C-alpha positions as CSV (number, residue, x, y, z in Angstrom):
1,X,93.9,49.6,-60.4
2,X,97.4,50.5,-59.4
3,X,98.8,48.9,-62.6
4,X,96.4,50.7,-64.8
5,X,97.1,54.0,-63.1
6,X,100.8,53.6,-63.2
7,X,100.6,52.8,-66.9
8,X,98.5,55.8,-67.5
9,X,100.9,58.1,-65.7
10,X,103.8,56.6,-67.6
11,X,102.1,57.1,-71.0
12,X,101.2,60.7,-70.2
13,X,104.8,61.4,-69.1
14,X,106.0,60.3,-72.5
15,X,103.7,62.7,-74.4
16,X,105.9,65.8,-74.4
17,X,109.0,63.9,-75.3
18,X,107.3,62.0,-78.1
19,X,105.9,65.2,-79.6
20,X,109.3,66.8,-79.5
21,X,110.6,64.3,-82.1
22,X,108.5,66.0,-84.9
23,X,110.6,68.4,-86.8
24,X,107.7,70.7,-87.4
25,X,106.6,70.8,-83.8
26,X,106.1,74.4,-82.5
27,X,107.8,75.4,-79.3
28,X,105.6,74.7,-76.3
29,X,103.9,77.7,-74.8
30,X,104.7,76.6,-71.2
31,X,104.9,73.5,-69.0
32,X,102.1,72.3,-66.7
33,X,102.5,70.0,-63.7
34,X,99.3,68.2,-62.6
35,X,99.5,66.6,-59.2
36,X,96.5,64.4,-58.4
37,X,95.2,63.1,-55.1
38,X,95.4,59.4,-54.1
39,X,92.2,59.6,-52.2
40,X,89.8,56.8,-53.1
41,X,86.8,59.1,-53.5
42,X,88.5,60.8,-56.4
43,X,90.3,58.0,-58.2
44,X,87.7,57.5,-60.9
45,X,87.6,61.2,-61.8
46,X,91.4,61.4,-61.8
47,X,91.8,58.3,-64.1
48,X,89.3,59.9,-66.5
49,X,91.1,63.3,-66.3
50,X,94.5,62.0,-67.4
51,X,93.6,61.6,-71.1
52,X,91.5,64.8,-71.0
53,X,94.5,66.8,-69.8
54,X,96.7,65.2,-72.4
55,X,94.3,66.2,-75.1
56,X,94.1,69.7,-73.8
57,X,97.9,70.0,-73.9
58,X,98.1,68.6,-77.4
59,X,95.4,70.9,-78.8
60,X,96.7,74.0,-77.0
61,X,100.4,73.5,-77.4
62,X,101.6,73.3,-73.8
63,X,103.7,70.5,-72.2
64,X,102.1,68.4,-69.5
65,X,103.3,66.1,-66.7
66,X,100.5,64.3,-64.9
67,X,101.3,62.4,-61.6
68,X,99.9,61.4,-58.2
69,X,103.4,61.6,-56.7
70,X,103.4,64.6,-54.2
71,X,107.2,64.2,-53.9
72,X,107.4,66.1,-57.2
73,X,106.4,69.2,-55.2
74,X,109.8,70.6,-54.5
75,X,111.7,73.7,-55.4
76,X,114.1,71.9,-57.9
77,X,111.3,70.3,-59.8
78,X,108.8,73.2,-59.7
79,X,111.2,75.5,-61.4
80,X,110.6,73.6,-64.6
81,X,106.9,74.6,-64.7
82,X,104.8,77.7,-65.2
83,X,101.5,76.2,-64.0
84,X,100.7,73.9,-61.1
85,X,97.3,72.1,-61.2
86,X,96.1,70.8,-57.9
87,X,93.7,68.1,-59.0
88,X,91.7,67.0,-55.9
89,X,95.0,67.1,-53.9
90,X,94.0,68.6,-50.6
91,X,96.4,71.0,-48.8
92,X,96.6,68.7,-45.8
93,X,97.8,65.8,-48.1
94,X,101.1,67.6,-48.6
95,X,104.0,67.6,-46.2
96,X,105.1,71.0,-44.7
97,X,108.2,71.1,-47.1
98,X,105.9,70.4,-50.0
99,X,103.5,73.1,-48.9
100,X,106.3,75.6,-48.6
101,X,107.7,74.7,-52.0
102,X,104.3,75.3,-53.6
103,X,103.8,78.6,-51.7
104,X,107.2,79.8,-53.0
105,X,106.2,78.8,-56.5
106,X,102.9,80.7,-56.3
107,X,104.5,83.8,-54.7
108,X,107.1,83.9,-57.4
109,X,104.3,84.7,-59.9
110,X,103.6,81.3,-61.3
111,X,100.1,80.0,-62.1
112,X,97.9,77.8,-59.9
113,X,94.7,76.0,-60.8
114,X,92.9,74.3,-57.9
115,X,90.1,71.8,-58.6
116,X,87.4,70.7,-56.2
117,X,89.2,69.0,-53.2
118,X,92.1,71.4,-53.6
119,X,89.9,73.8,-51.6
120,X,89.5,71.6,-48.4
121,X,90.7,74.2,-45.9
122,X,90.2,73.7,-42.2
123,X,91.8,72.2,-39.1
124,X,89.3,69.4,-38.8
125,X,91.2,67.3,-41.4
126,X,94.5,67.4,-39.5
127,X,96.1,65.1,-37.1
128,X,96.2,67.0,-33.8
129,X,100.0,67.1,-34.0
130,X,100.1,68.5,-37.5
131,X,100.8,72.1,-38.4
132,X,98.0,74.0,-40.1
133,X,98.9,75.8,-43.3
134,X,97.4,79.2,-42.5
135,X,98.8,80.8,-45.6
136,X,96.7,78.5,-47.8
137,X,93.5,79.5,-46.0
138,X,94.2,83.2,-46.8
139,X,95.2,82.2,-50.4
140,X,91.7,80.7,-50.8
141,X,90.1,83.9,-49.6
142,X,89.9,83.3,-45.9
143,X,87.2,80.6,-46.1
144,X,86.9,77.2,-44.4
145,X,85.3,74.2,-46.0
146,X,81.9,73.1,-44.6
147,X,80.2,69.7,-45.1
148,X,78.7,69.6,-48.6
149,X,75.3,68.4,-49.7
150,X,74.7,65.1,-51.5
151,X,75.8,64.8,-55.1
152,X,73.2,66.3,-57.4
153,X,72.5,68.3,-60.5
154,X,72.6,72.1,-60.2
155,X,73.4,75.3,-62.1
156,X,76.5,77.4,-62.3
157,X,75.7,81.1,-62.8
158,X,78.6,82.9,-64.6
159,X,79.0,86.3,-63.0
160,X,81.9,87.7,-64.9
161,X,81.8,86.6,-68.5
162,X,84.6,89.1,-69.6
163,X,87.3,87.4,-67.7
164,X,89.7,85.3,-69.8
165,X,88.8,82.2,-67.8
166,X,85.0,82.5,-68.3
167,X,85.1,84.1,-71.8
168,X,82.9,82.1,-74.2
169,X,80.9,80.4,-71.4
170,X,77.1,80.7,-71.4
171,X,75.6,82.8,-68.6
172,X,74.4,79.6,-67.0
173,X,75.3,75.9,-67.3
174,X,74.3,72.8,-65.6
175,X,76.5,70.1,-64.0
176,X,76.2,67.4,-61.4
177,X,78.4,67.9,-58.4
178,X,78.8,68.0,-54.6
179,X,78.4,71.8,-54.5
180,X,81.1,72.5,-51.9
181,X,80.0,74.9,-49.2
182,X,82.1,77.2,-47.0
183,X,81.7,78.9,-43.6
184,X,81.2,82.2,-45.5
185,X,81.4,83.8,-48.9
186,X,85.0,84.6,-49.9
187,X,83.8,87.6,-52.0
188,X,85.3,90.3,-49.8
189,X,88.8,88.8,-50.5
190,X,88.5,87.4,-54.1
191,X,87.2,88.1,-57.5
192,X,84.2,86.0,-58.1
193,X,83.8,84.5,-61.6
194,X,80.8,82.3,-61.0
195,X,78.4,81.2,-58.3
196,X,76.3,78.2,-57.5
197,X,72.6,78.9,-58.0
198,X,71.2,77.5,-54.7
199,X,67.7,77.6,-56.1
200,X,68.6,74.7,-58.4
201,X,69.6,72.1,-55.9
202,X,69.2,71.2,-52.2
203,X,71.9,72.7,-50.0
204,X,73.3,71.3,-46.8
205,X,73.5,74.8,-45.2
206,X,72.5,77.6,-47.6
207,X,75.2,80.3,-48.1
208,X,73.1,82.8,-50.0
209,X,76.1,84.3,-51.8
210,X,77.8,81.1,-52.9
211,X,80.9,81.6,-55.1
212,X,82.0,78.5,-56.8
213,X,84.8,79.7,-59.1
214,X,87.1,82.6,-58.2
215,X,90.5,84.2,-58.5
216,X,92.6,85.8,-55.8
217,X,94.0,89.0,-57.3
218,X,96.7,89.2,-54.7
219,X,98.4,86.6,-56.7
220,X,99.5,86.8,-60.3
221,X,97.6,83.8,-61.7
222,X,95.4,81.9,-59.2
223,X,92.1,80.3,-59.9
224,X,89.9,77.9,-57.9
225,X,87.2,75.8,-59.5
226,X,85.1,74.1,-56.7
227,X,83.2,71.8,-59.1
228,X,84.7,68.7,-60.6
229,X,83.9,65.7,-58.3
230,X,82.7,63.1,-60.8
231,X,84.2,61.9,-64.1
232,X,81.0,62.7,-65.9
233,X,81.8,66.4,-65.6
234,X,84.7,65.8,-68.1
235,X,82.1,65.2,-70.8
236,X,80.5,68.6,-70.2
237,X,81.7,71.0,-73.0
238,X,81.3,74.0,-70.8
239,X,83.4,72.5,-68.0
240,X,86.1,71.5,-70.6
241,X,86.1,75.1,-72.0
242,X,86.5,76.4,-68.4
243,X,89.4,74.1,-67.7
244,X,91.1,74.9,-70.9
245,X,90.7,78.7,-70.3
246,X,91.9,78.3,-66.7
247,X,95.2,76.6,-67.7
248,X,95.9,79.0,-70.5
249,X,95.3,82.0,-68.3
250,X,97.4,80.6,-65.5
251,X,100.2,80.0,-67.9
252,X,100.4,83.7,-68.9
253,X,103.4,85.6,-67.6
């Protein structure tokens, strides 16, 4: 598995350089760094996501670097990018210096796209001696992750269809996922783009108001997409449209 993964990352890293050889190549709109988790629960989705992100970059004219090396999260490297995609990488899987580098990147006005496990806020994940990243909890809208229900099919209800990220999506679309739950709705602190329709699946602990995709307007370009656990979601045209829109929006200055 490691050999395959390393080969995939190496291939993806070559894509921008290879494209640049063409004399008719248009200047890239911006650069995106995707940093993926190494957690075994998400390796299948991440392996499937590599080629998908590469295709999105090629079709939408942005440069892409895709890695599972969290050491790339440092001030010197991040200055080369306009967008940081946190693909299943949980906040507690970063060291304090990496967390601070990402925080500075975001606060400088750069774009952030968080997918699924990127939203795992809460002290229960930490070693007792570790320092909790309080800033990130506020960044996420002041919510804490709560145990999710079993993986199952459900419906996303798009609440704001005029936002650039959700533009072109249907009012409702169906996916299979873990349907992350939180200790409360973040609505008071964020701009909700879509919610989970709890009537379409079995919850662990019903939230009632259950945002599943949102932005935090205190930051220039921040979007969190809580769905995205299984590789099958990458075959869903609506999810791919959402992912494309999210990256392009996050890349705007």
